[in-house]
C-alpha positions in Angstrom: 41.7 150.8 66.8 43.7 152.7 64.4 47.9 151.2 63.5 48.9 153.6 66.0 47.0 151.9 69.8 47.5 148.8 67.7 50.7 148.9 67.5 51.0 149.7 71.4 49.1 147.0 72.6 51.6 145.2 70.0 54.1 146.0 71.3 53.2 145.6 74.8 52.3 141.9 74.9 55.6 139.7 73.7 56.7 141.5 78.0 52.8 140.4 78.9 54.4 137.2 78.9 57.8 138.0 81.2 56.0 139.5 83.2 53.6 136.7 84.1 55.4 134.0 84.2 58.3 136.1 86.3 54.4 136.5 88.1 54.3 132.0 88.4 56.8 132.8 90.9 54.2 133.7 93.6 51.5 131.0 92.5 54.4 128.1 92.1 56.5 126.2 95.1 58.0 124.7 92.2 59.4 124.3 88.4 56.6 124.4 86.2 56.1 121.6 84.9 58.9 120.0 81.8 55.6 118.6 79.9 53.9 121.7 79.4 57.1 123.9 79.7 58.1 121.4 76.6 54.9 121.7 74.7 55.1 125.5 75.3 58.8 126.0 74.0 58.0 123.6 71.4 54.4 126.0 70.7 56.3 128.8 70.6 58.6 128.1 68.1 56.7 127.3 65.6 55.2 130.3 65.7 57.7 132.0 65.5 59.1 129.4 62.8 55.7 130.2 60.8 55.9 133.9 62.1 60.0 134.6 60.3 58.6 132.7 56.9 55.0 134.1 56.0 55.5 137.5 58.4 58.6 138.3 57.8 60.2 136.6 55.1 58.0 136.3 52.2 57.4 139.9 52.4 60.6 141.2 52.5 60.4 139.3 49.1 57.0 140.8 48.3 58.0 143.8 49.0 61.6 143.8 46.5 61.4 145.6 43.3 63.5 145.7 40.5 66.5 143.5 40.6 66.6 139.8 42.5 64.2 140.0 44.8 65.2 137.6 46.7 68.5 139.1 47.8 67.2 141.7 51.1 65.7 138.4 52.4 68.8 136.6 51.7 71.4 138.6 53.1 68.7 139.7 56.1 68.5 137.1 57.6 72.1 135.9 57.2 72.6 138.9 58.7 70.2 138.0 61.7 71.6 134.6 61.3 74.8 136.4 62.5 74.4 138.2 64.3 72.9 136.3 67.5 76.4 135.0 66.1 78.7 137.1 67.7 77.1 138.2 70.1 76.5 134.1 71.8 80.4 134.0 71.1 80.8 137.6 72.5 78.8 138.2 75.3 79.6 135.3 78.2 76.5 134.5 79.2 74.1 131.3 80.6 71.8 128.2 78.1 69.0 127.8 79.8 69.7 124.3 79.9 73.1 124.0 80.8 74.5 123.0 84.2 74.9 126.2 86.8 77.6 126.8 89.3 77.1 125.8 92.9 77.5 127.5 96.2 76.1 130.8 97.2 79.5 132.5 96.5 78.3 131.9 92.5 75.1 132.9 93.2 75.2 135.7 92.3 77.4 134.4 88.4 74.8 132.1 88.0 71.9 135.5 88.8 72.9 137.7 86.2 73.8 134.8 83.4 70.8 133.7 83.7 68.8 137.0 83.0 71.6 138.1 80.3 70.6 135.0 79.2 67.0 136.1 78.2 67.5 139.5 77.9 70.1 139.3 74.9 67.8 136.2 73.2 64.5 139.7 74.3 66.4 142.1 71.9 66.2 139.8 68.7 62.3 138.9 69.1 61.9 143.1 70.3 63.1 143.7 66.4 61.2 141.4 65.0 57.2 143.1 66.8 59.3 146.7 65.9 59.1 145.6 62.2 56.5 144.4 61.2 54.3 147.1 63.6 56.8 149.8 61.4 55.6 148.5 58.1 51.6 148.5 59.0 53.2 152.9 60.4 54.6 152.5 57.1 51.3 151.6 54.9 53.4 148.0 53.6 50.7 146.3 52.0 52.7 143.4 52.3 52.4 142.9 56.7 48.6 141.8 57.7 48.3 143.5 61.2 46.2 139.9 61.9 49.4 138.3 61.3 51.6 141.6 63.7 50.0 140.3 66.3 50.2 136.6 65.8 53.3 137.7 65.6 53.4 139.4 69.7 51.4 136.8 70.8 53.3 133.9 70.2 56.4 135.4 71.5 54.6 136.3 74.6 53.7 132.7 74.5 57.8 132.1 74.4 58.6 134.5 77.0 56.6 132.6 79.7 58.5 130.3 80.5 61.5 132.4 80.1 60.0 135.3 82.6 60.0 132.0 85.3 63.6 130.2 84.2 64.4 133.2 85.7 61.8 133.8 88.8 61.4 130.4 89.8 65.4 129.7 90.5 66.4 132.8 91.9 63.9 132.7 94.1 64.3 128.8 96.3 67.5 129.5 95.5 67.3 132.4 98.6 66.1 135.6 96.6 63.1 137.4 97.7 60.0 136.7 96.1 59.6 140.3 95.4 63.4 140.5 93.7 63.5 137.8 91.8 59.7 138.8 89.9 61.7 142.5 88.6 64.8 140.1 87.8 62.3 138.2 85.3 60.4 141.5 84.2 63.2 143.5 83.6 64.5 141.0 81.3 61.7 141.8 78.8 62.0 145.7 79.5 64.2 145.6 76.2 61.6 143.8 74.2 59.2 147.1 73.6 62.5 149.8 73.8 64.0 147.4 70.7 60.9 147.7 69.0 59.9 151.1 69.3 64.0 152.0 68.5 62.5 149.7 65.1 60.1 150.9 64.0 62.0 154.6 64.4 64.7 154.0 62.2 62.5 151.9 59.8 60.6 154.4 59.8 63.4 156.7 58.6 64.4 153.9 56.0 61.5 152.8 54.4 63.1 151.3 51.1 66.0 148.8 54.3 62.4 147.3 55.7 62.6 144.5 53.2 66.1 143.7 54.9 65.2 144.1 58.9 62.1 141.7 58.3 64.6 139.3 57.1 66.5 140.1 59.8 64.8 139.9 62.1 63.4 136.4 60.6 67.1 134.8 60.9 67.4 136.4 64.9 64.3 134.9 65.3 65.1 131.3 63.7 68.3 131.2 65.5 66.8 131.5 68.9 64.3 128.7 67.5 67.3 126.7 66.5 69.7 127.5 69.2 67.9 128.0 72.1 64.0 126.3 72.4 64.0 123.1 70.5 67.3 121.9 72.4 65.7 122.7 75.9 62.6 121.2 74.9 64.1 117.8 73.4 66.1 117.5 76.3 64.6 114.7 78.5 61.5 113.2 79.0 58.5 114.0 77.4 59.9 116.0 74.8 57.4 114.5 72.1 55.3 117.2 74.2 58.2 119.6 72.7 56.8 117.9 69.3 53.3 119.2 69.2 53.0 122.1 70.6 55.0 123.0 67.5 53.5 121.4 65.5 50.4 123.1 66.6 52.1 126.5 67.1 52.9 126.6 63.0 49.9 125.3 62.2 47.6 128.1 64.7 50.2 130.7 62.9 49.7 129.3 59.6 46.3 130.0 59.5 46.1 133.1 61.1 48.4 134.6 58.4 46.8 133.0 55.3 43.8 133.0 56.5 43.1 135.8 58.3 45.7 138.1 56.3 
């Protein structure tokens, strides 16, 4: 299978995770089991942190030639953090673990805020996938195919509960299952779109690829620290998050080092 075909598959894997999560509305009458949800969130967080280091930051450093080799990684990483922080400030949205407005008059607002929250955080994830596959398409030896695919799978796992977070509560509020599935699916469409745009941009500006890689790493770390970990640590069974995180981190580390 050539790199173009692998890239197409890699870009669609995260969307598959969101789609499957949204489809839970057709099979589950209640919300996802808290232990399962926390384990998935922790696992996804571990994968994303490990991927940020081995699939994004280390390749960014390896690709930097001349001068201060760590500078692109540091600058891009901080810009990624700052970009997501700015989006969180200027775009009103509701975090998944915040209290939600009650009543039918507030239902549309709650729905839009939930969808916007998930969609907002899918943007940097799509960028992260796009930038690693851009490196593969441009022939970078610092990025491995196995690492890129593992990153896509990790993000897909993280997207599964996000899709369910949209579809299940909305269905319980009276919206048809078909519509809630579509809302969840559409929240994930921004990922392949963002990935394609990133590939097109990165392929035109190859010297800036280390900045793109580290930018994506910063954005992903922000999502983990701001969203995944706080949500997984809330309430009972927080140890499930820790175990999931450790397993996800270890798996991604093995895929990147042993298979890369």
